[in-house]
N, C-alpha and C positions, 0 to 999 in steps of 0.2 A: 577387252579386258581379260587378262589371264586368270584362270581358276587355279587356286593353290589349295592343297590338301591341309586340313586342320587336324588330321589324325592319320594313323597308318591304316592301310587296307590292302587286301589281296584281290587281284583281278586275273582273269584268264586271257592270255595272249591268243592271237589268231591261230597259232600252231598247237594250242591246247595246253601249253605249260602255264604254271601259275607264276605271277609276277608280284613282287612286293612293291607297293608305292608308299613312300614314307612321308610323314608330316613335313610340311614346308616346301615340298617339291611341286612344280607345276604338273598338272595332269596331262599325260601324253594324249594326243588326238585319238589314237586307236583305242584308248581306255575310257574316253569321256562318257560313253553311253553306259558304262558299268559302274560309274561312281555317282552315288546319290548326292543331292544338294546338301544334305546334312553333314557331308564330309568336306564341303568346299567353302572357301572364302575367296573373295574377289581381290585381285591385286590391282592397285591403281594404275600404274604405268608399266608397260612391258619392260622398260629399262630397269625398273625396280627388281623384276624377276631375274633379269640378267645379272644384276648386282648380287642378288641372293644366291644364284647359282655359282657365281664367282667366289662368294664367301664360303659356300659349301665345299667347293673344290679346294680352296685354301685350307679349310678345316680338315678335309680328307688328307691332303698332303702332309699337314702337321701330324695327324694321327698316324699315318703310315711311317713318317720319320720317327715318331716316338716308339711305334711298334718295333721298327728295325733296331733302334737303339736298345730297347729292352731285350730283344732276341740276342743282340751282340753281347750285352752284359750277362745274360744267362749263359750263353755259350762260353764266355770267358770264365764265369764262375764254375762251370762244370768242365772246363777245358775241352770243349767240343767245337769243331769247325762246322757251322751251319751253311757255309757257302762252298759246297763241294765243286762248283763249276770251275773255280780257279785253282783247284788243287792239282799239283803235278804228281805224276807217278813217282814214287820214291822207293828205291831198292831197300832202304832201311826199314820199310814196313813189313818186309818178309818175316815170317815167324819160323823159327827153327824148331825141329822136333824136340819135345821135352820142355819147351818154354812155357807151356800153358798151365801145367799143373793138372791135378785130378779134378773131375767135376765135383762141385760142392766145397772145394777148398779155395781159399783166397789165392789170387794170382792174377797175372796180366789179363787173362781172358775172362771177361765177365765180372771178375772180382766179386765173388759172392759175399765177401765181407761187407760190401757196400749195399747189397740188395737185401732188404728185410723179407722175412717169410710173409706169406699172406695172413691177413687177419681172420679170414674165415675159409672154410673148406680144407682141401687136402694141403698138408704142410703147415697148417696153422696151429699145430699142437705145441704144448709146453716144451717138448724136447727140441723142436726146431728153433724156437725162440731162445732157449738156453744156449744152443750151439751158436746161434747168430751172435748172442751177447759175448760168448767166449771168444769168437773170431774177432770181435771188435774191442776186446780188452776190458769188458765190463764183467766184474765178478758178481755172480748171483748165488744165493744160498741154495743148497740142494733141495730144500723144501719150498722154494719160492714158487708161487703160482704164475701162470702165463701172464696174467695182467700185471703182476708185480714186476716181472722181468721187463715187460714193455715199459712200465713206468720208470724203472731203473735206466733203461736205454734212453728214454726221453730226457731224464735228468742228466745223463752223461752227454747229451747232445748227439746221440747216434740216431740216424734216420729210422723211423718206425713205420713210415707210410710210403 
């Protein structure tokens, strides 16, 4: 009778590394002496365990497909190619001198208009947020506080995180 975990646990492999054993999986022979009875349930037929493993593999394949679809959707949303392996070298990617603009100004390189200042630490001051708002076309009052500027950016739909 196969022993199946009824909870997650961590065991030490023979090479000294830690291994996570997850609920519902059969206990590997090498780990059997490290897993207490309180973590085990008996499986009736070994064929049931094979079916459970097949189900887990199917669920994993579905989860991987969903993850890949989400990555592709995110890449499309942000116009990014996440699969660099198939990308051919393209001469059009060369950058000409003067194309990038000055640091801190919006432009093709880094496009600082799309990158908000930090919320804490260096560069998180009111002036940085006011400049970011201006670069993104959001008007702010001269006496607006940093948090008010961030709120105005949020209202305008400009990224603030």
